[in-house]
N, C-alpha and C positions, 0 to 999 in steps of 0.2 A: 182216692185221697183228695183230689182237687175239689170235688164236690163238698167234702167235709170242710176243707179250708174256706170255701165260699160261704158255707153255712156259719162257721165260727166267726168269720168277719162280719157277716150280717148281724149275728147275735151281739158282737162287740159294739157295733154301731147303735143297736137298739138299746142295750143296757147302759153303756158308758156315754152314749150321746143323748138319744131321745128320752130314755127313762130318767136319766139324771137331770135333764132340763125340766122335765115334768115335775119331778120331786121338788126341785128348787122353786118352781113357780107355785106349787101347791103350798109350800112352807112359808114362802116370803112374799109372794105376789110379784116376783121378779124372776125371769128366766135365767138371769146371770150372764146372758150373752152380750158381750161388748164388742164383738167382732163385726167389722163392716165387710161385705162381700165385694163392693166396688173397689177396684185398685186405687189406693191413695198415695202410692209411692213410698210409704213408710217401710222401714226395715221389718217391723213386726208383721205387716201384711204379707210381705214376700216370704218371711220365715214360716208363717202359718200356711201359706199357699204351697210352699215346698214340702212341708210336713204332710199336708193332705195328698199331694202327688205321691209321696212315698207310701202313705197308707193304701191308696188305690192301686199302686203298682204291686205291693205285696199281696193285698187282700183280694184283688180282682185280676190284675194283669197276670200275675204268676200262675194262678189256677187255670185261667183261660189258656195261657201258653202251654201249660201241661196238657190240657185237654186237646189242644191243637197238635200235640206231638213233639213239643220241644223237649229235648233230652235233659234229664237232671244232671247236676254236677256229680261226677263219679264218686268223689270223696264222701258224699252224703247220701248216695243212692242205696239205702238199706232200710228194710222194714222197721228195724229198731229205731233208727233215726227219725223216721216219720211218726212212729208211735210216741217217742219222746216229744216230738213237736206238738202233738195233740195235748199232752199233759202240760207242757210249758205254756201253750197258747191259752188253755183254760185257766191256768194259774194266773197268768198276766191279766186276763180279762177280769177275773174276780178281784185281784189286788187293785186294779185301776179303779173299779167301782168303789171299793172300800176306802181307798185314799180320797176319792172325790167326796164321798159322804163325810169323811172326817173334817173336811173344810167347812162344813155347815153353811152358814149364810155368806161366808166369804168366798164361796166357789164362783169363779168367773171363767168365761171364755173370752180371751182378748183383754186388752188394757184400756181403761178409761183414765186418762191422766188427771182428771178432776176428782176422781173417786178415792176415798180413803177407807178401805175395809180393815177389819181386824187382822193383825198378823198372827197366823196360826202356827204354833210350834209344838203342839201336842199330837197324840195319836201317831199316825204314820209319819207325821212331820218331825217327830223326834228321832226317827231313823235316818232320814235324809231330807233335804230341802225340797226336792221335786219328786216325791214318791209316785205321783200320777204318771209323769213322763217315764220314770223308771219302769213302772209296771207296763206301760204302753210298749216300751222297747222290748220287754220280755215277751209280751203277747205277739208282737209282730215277728220277733225272732222265732217263736214257736210256729207261727204260720209259715214262715219261710222254710223251716225244717220239714214241714208237711209236704211242700212242693219245692224241693231244693234245686231250683233251676237258676240260670243267670238273671232272669227277670226278678225273681225273689231277692237275690243278693243285691241287685241294683236298688231295689225298693227299700231294703233295710238301710243301705248307705244313705239314700236320700232322706229317709225318715230321721235317722240319727243326726244328720247334718242340719236339717230344719229345726229339730228340737234343740240342738246345741246353740244355734243362732238365736232362737226365740228366748231361751233361758239366759244365756250369757250377755246378749247385746240388747235385749228388750226388757225382760222381766226383772232381772237383777238390778239394773240401773233404776227402774221404776220403784222397786221396793226400797232401795236405798234412799231415793228422794222422799218417799212418803213416810217411811218409818225411821230413817236415820239410824242412830246408835242401836236401837232395839233390833234392827235387822242385821247390822254389821256384827253385833255381838252374837246373834243367833248363827249367822253365816260363818263365824270364826269357830263355832263349836260343832256344827253339823255339816256333813258332807253334801255335795251338790246332788249326785245321783246314787251314790253308794255311801254306806256308813264310813265316816272319817276321810273320805276321798273328795278333794275339791273344796276344802274349807278355805274361806277367804281370810286374809289378814285383817285384824281389827284396824279401824281407821287410825287410832293413835299410834299403831306400829308403823303405818305408812309415813307418819309425820315425824317419827323419831330419827 
């Protein structure tokens, strides 16, 4: 199962990473990448770096630890759990790609403060405001169930923490600055990661 987890992680990186950037470049002439790899001290940089660490911990570290003989968590050490993990991981990978594609030309990796893209509220973004991250969490949850050891659990915690920081403290303030009432109205209607959960109060309600 550890080998299968490594393979699915590689597939996810190819489909939701390399292929998505290639599609964006072919359609728009722009890869959509706004991320800088050199540390710049920003909260966004550290949030994305933490998320990447979580990805690698679940997708690579946990399977390698399994192959090295690390015992799984007893509560999840069952063939049915591992089988469910495969199905959940595949579903998450597919949903993440679909959500990325629904962003169209507005798809980006990282934030460019000077850039003003179209606010997408249709497709998967009618269900929740961050369907890509929601699907990613599903995918890595599935990978963790495939190799349910302490390394996988730690990786999921790191992944979710990084995503929460990126969304709440970097992306949402940026979208509010760029789109103003259009974003606050959207955020008041649509949940953050799940339908109806994490809706923001409209700006006028804060002022009342």
